C-alpha positions in Angstrom: 91.9 128.0 69.9 94.8 126.5 71.8 93.8 124.4 74.8 95.5 125.5 78.1 97.7 122.4 78.5 100.2 122.7 81.4 103.7 123.7 80.1 105.4 121.1 82.2 103.4 118.4 80.4 104.3 119.8 77.0 108.0 119.7 78.0 107.9 116.0 78.6 109.2 113.4 76.2 106.7 110.5 75.6 107.9 107.1 76.7 109.2 105.2 73.7 109.1 101.4 74.4 111.1 98.9 72.3 109.5 98.4 68.9 107.0 95.5 68.8 107.9 92.5 66.7 105.0 93.0 64.3 106.1 96.6 63.6 109.7 95.5 62.8 108.5 92.7 60.6 106.3 95.1 58.7 108.9 97.9 58.3 111.8 95.6 57.2 109.9 92.9 55.4 111.2 90.2 57.8 109.7 86.8 58.6 111.7 86.2 61.7 112.3 88.8 64.5 113.9 88.3 67.9 113.1 90.9 70.5 115.7 91.3 73.2 114.9 94.9 74.0 112.2 95.1 76.8 113.6 92.8 79.5 110.6 90.5 79.2 110.6 87.0 80.6 111.4 84.7 77.6 110.3 81.7 79.5 106.7 82.9 79.8 104.3 83.0 82.7 103.6 80.2 85.1 101.2 77.7 83.6 99.2 78.1 86.9 98.8 81.8 86.1 97.6 81.0 82.6 95.0 78.6 84.1 93.9 81.2 86.6 93.3 83.8 83.9 91.3 81.3 81.8 89.2 80.4 84.8 88.7 84.1 85.9 87.9 85.2 82.3 84.3 84.1 82.9 84.0 86.9 85.5 85.1 89.8 83.3 81.7 91.3 83.5 82.3 92.0 87.2 84.3 94.8 88.7 87.5 93.7 90.4 88.0 93.9 94.1 89.0 97.5 94.5 91.1 96.7 97.5 92.8 93.7 95.8 92.4 92.0 99.2 93.1 88.4 98.1 96.2 89.5 96.2 97.5 91.7 99.0 96.9 88.9 101.5 98.9 86.5 99.2 101.7 89.1 99.0 101.6 89.6 102.8 101.9 85.9 103.4 104.7 85.4 100.8 106.8 88.2 102.1 105.8 88.0 105.8 104.6 91.6 106.0 101.4 92.9 107.4 98.5 93.0 104.9 98.1 96.7 105.6 101.6 97.4 104.3 101.3 95.7 100.9 100.4 97.9 98.0 99.5 96.9 94.4 99.0 98.8 91.2 98.5 98.6 87.5 102.2 97.9 87.0 104.8 99.5 89.1 104.4 102.4 86.6 101.2 103.3 88.4 102.8 103.1 91.8 105.6 105.4 90.7 102.9 107.8 89.4 101.0 107.6 92.8 104.2 108.3 94.8 104.7 111.4 92.7 101.2 112.5 93.6 101.9 111.8 97.3 105.2 113.6 97.7 105.8 116.2 94.9 103.8 119.4 94.9 105.1 121.9 92.4 108.3 123.8 91.6 109.5 124.1 95.2 109.9 120.4 95.6 112.9 118.3 94.4 113.3 114.7 93.4 116.7 112.9 93.1 117.5 109.9 90.9 120.5 108.2 89.3 121.4 109.0 85.7 120.7 107.0 83.6 117.7 105.5 85.4 114.2 104.4 84.6 112.4 107.2 82.7 109.1 106.9 84.6 110.8 108.5 87.6 111.4 111.5 85.4 107.8 111.6 84.4 106.5 111.7 87.9 108.6 114.8 88.7 107.6 116.5 85.4 103.9 115.9 86.0 104.3 117.5 89.4 106.2 120.5 87.9 108.9 119.7 90.5 112.7 120.0 90.1 114.4 116.8 88.9 118.0 116.3 90.1 119.9 113.6 88.2 123.1 112.3 89.7 125.4 110.5 87.2 126.3 106.9 87.9 129.9 106.3 88.9 132.7 104.8 86.6 131.4 101.3 87.3 127.9 102.2 86.2 126.6 102.0 89.8 124.7 104.6 91.8 126.9 107.2 93.3 125.2 107.2 96.6 127.5 109.7 98.4 126.9 112.2 95.5 123.1 111.5 95.8 123.2 112.1 99.5 125.2 115.3 98.9 122.5 116.5 96.5 119.8 116.5 99.2 118.4 119.9 100.2 115.6 121.0 102.5 113.4 120.9 99.3 114.1 117.2 98.6 110.9 115.3 98.9 111.6 111.9 97.1 114.7 109.8 96.1 114.7 106.9 93.8 117.3 104.1 93.8 116.7 101.3 91.4 118.4 98.2 92.8 119.4 96.5 90.4 119.5 99.5 88.2 117.9 99.8 84.8 119.5 100.1 82.3 122.9 98.9 83.7 121.9 96.0 86.0 124.3 97.0 88.7 123.6 96.5 92.4 124.2 98.4 95.6 124.9 96.0 98.5 123.3 96.0 101.9 126.0 98.0 103.7 126.0 100.7 101.0 122.2 101.2 101.1 122.1 101.3 104.9 124.9 103.8 105.0 123.0 105.9 102.4 119.8 105.8 104.5 121.8 106.9 107.5 122.8 110.0 105.5 119.3 110.9 104.4 116.9 112.9 106.6 114.3 110.7 108.1 111.5 112.8 106.5 112.7 112.1 103.0 111.4 108.8 101.5 113.8 106.7 99.6 112.1 104.4 97.0 114.0 101.2 96.4 112.8 100.0 93.0 113.4 96.3 93.1 111.9 95.2 89.8 114.8 92.9 89.1 115.4 91.8 92.8 114.5 88.1 92.1 117.2 87.8 89.6 119.9 89.2 91.9 119.1 87.9 95.4 120.4 84.3 94.9 123.7 85.5 93.5 124.8 88.6 95.4 124.5 90.7 98.5 121.4 92.9 97.9 119.2 94.5 100.6 115.5 93.7 100.8 113.2 96.7 101.0 110.7 94.6 102.9 113.2 94.3 105.8 113.9 98.0 105.8 110.3 98.9 105.8 109.6 96.7 108.7 112.6 98.2 110.5 110.9 101.6 110.2 113.5 103.0 107.8 112.4 105.8 105.5 112.0 103.3 102.6 109.3 102.4 100.2 109.8 99.2 98.2 108.6 98.5 94.7 108.4 95.1 93.0 106.8 93.9 89.9 105.2 90.7 88.4 106.4 91.8 84.9 109.9 90.4 85.1 110.7 87.1 87.0 107.0 86.2 87.1 106.5 86.8 83.4 103.2 88.8 83.7 104.3 92.0 81.8 101.3 92.0 79.5 98.8 91.9 82.3 100.2 94.9 84.2 100.7 94.2 87.9 103.1 95.8 90.3 103.4 95.7 94.1 105.4 97.1 97.0 105.8 97.6 100.7 105.4 100.8 102.7 104.7 102.2 106.1 101.2 102.5 107.5 101.2 106.3 107.0 102.3 106.0 103.3 99.7 103.2 102.8 97.0 105.5 104.1 97.9 108.2 101.6 98.2 105.6 98.8 94.6 104.4 99.4 93.5 108.0 99.2 95.2 108.7 95.9 94.9 105.4 94.0 92.3 104.7 91.4 89.5 102.5 92.7 89.7 99.6 90.3 93.2 99.9 88.7 94.2 96.3 89.2 92.0 94.3 86.9 90.4 91.0 87.8 92.6 88.9 85.5 95.8 90.5 86.8 94.8 89.8 90.4 94.1 86.2 89.7 97.2 85.6 87.7 99.5 87.2 90.3 98.1 85.1 93.1 98.7 81.9 91.0 102.2 83.1 90.0 103.2 83.7 93.6 102.3 80.1 94.4 104.4 78.6 91.6 107.8 78.5 93.3 109.3 76.0 90.9 108.5 78.1 87.8 110.2 81.1 89.5 113.2 79.0 90.4 113.6 77.8 86.8 113.2 81.3 85.5 115.9 82.7 87.8 118.3 79.8 87.1 117.8 80.0 83.3 118.2 83.7 83.4 121.6 83.4 85.1 122.7 81.0 82.4 121.6 83.4 79.7 123.5 86.3 81.4 126.7 84.3 81.5 126.3 83.5 77.8 125.8 87.1 76.9 128.9 88.0 78.8 130.9 85.5 76.9 129.6 86.7 73.6 130.3 90.3 74.3 133.7 89.7 75.7 134.6 87.6 72.6 134.2 90.8 70.5 136.2 92.9 72.9 133.4 94.6 74.7 133.4 95.6 78.4 130.5 93.9 80.1 129.0 95.6 83.1 128.3 93.3 86.1 124.5 92.9 85.7 122.2 91.1 88.2 119.0 91.8 86.2 117.7 89.9 83.2 119.7 91.8 80.7 123.4 92.5 79.8 124.8 96.0 79.5 127.9 96.1 77.3 130.3 99.0 76.4 131.6 98.3 72.9 134.2 101.1 73.2 132.9 102.8 70.0 129.6 104.2 68.7 127.1 101.3 69.2 124.3 102.8 67.0 125.5 101.2 63.8 125.6 97.9 65.6 122.1 98.5 66.9 120.9 99.4 63.4 122.7 96.4 61.8 121.1 94.0 64.3 117.7 95.6 63.7 118.0 95.1 59.9 118.8 91.4 60.6 115.7 91.0 62.8 117.2 91.3 66.2 115.8 94.1 68.4 118.0 95.3 71.3 118.3 98.7 73.1 120.8 101.3 72.1 122.6 103.1 74.9 122.4 106.4 73.0 118.9 107.1 74.3 120.3 107.3 77.9 123.5 109.1 77.1 125.7 106.0 76.6 126.3 106.0 72.9 129.0 103.2 73.2 126.6 100.8 74.9 124.0 98.2 74.1 121.5 96.6 76.4 120.4 93.1 75.5 117.7 91.2 77.3 118.2 87.5 78.2 116.3 85.3 75.7 115.8 81.6 75.1 118.7 79.5 74.0 117.5 79.7 70.4 117.1 83.5 70.6 120.6 83.9 72.0 121.9 81.6 69.2 120.4 84.0 66.7 121.7 87.1 68.5 125.2 85.7 68.6 125.2 84.8 65.0 123.8 88.2 63.8 126.1 90.2 66.2 129.2 88.5 64.7 127.9 89.2 61.2 127.4 92.9 62.0 130.7 93.5 63.8 132.8 91.3 61.5 
């Protein structure tokens, strides 16, 4: 007997993360593997976050605070936003899922996003059986905001703009985002996914969703502790939204989705400004190095303000991806997002980037 699984779920493609180091070692018989594929923080979490987890581990027999009050108060204080307008989730993945539940309701609804963009946006539309409209990036690998605005119809219920964008790292500036918001009906929420905001803000003009939310714009801001704060393995995302959206969020969210260790680690990470500063500075140095390496082999390097470089080799990059993999260096091939000439490479430690450069030169000749 066939179970009555919803057709829109069966049509979805499962999320395929970068291969873990252990799997690549096992498959290829390698002793040393460098993973530069998942945009993780190579500098690790704040020591204060580690200490907080060790301390809180003794309380794992207790349910976490379902409202995440201490964490949301810490976020509110750090970003100078009312406590009631700070949301948290089990990674920003969960927040994306919840927003789909709040705004998308079947085939009559539409969601707009840039292409390529983060695949979890796609998933939220598919789960709702809603229409997904993907607007190609422009020639500079940036969001084509005029085209996205032109794609809005009376059925548009949600728009995603990742800023910086993943997988390209490109940024839309403040004037561009504000002009875009002016062109969007006020009843259509625009989600600014700012997962990589901390890496960009010191170096370029980039809007802050927090400011736009407090101005009453039709914006929902998403952030994460996975990237600059180095807490990807413990799963904690956060964001900013209007009181009305927050009311709906509390109705739809799971009661204990943010575990007790994640809440404790995130509070400690927020308080370690020096670790964040060092991470952002070291990341920029790594980005500059990746640019030099790619340009030295004739690649076009896209202006990235995230924690990864996006390079157009000018030819099929899959053999380079496979060659690096066989040599124990895991990167991301652009072919999985329709850019077969491109590679995405996360910033690593100086030692990891030494290995990447050496193996890349060996592969390309």
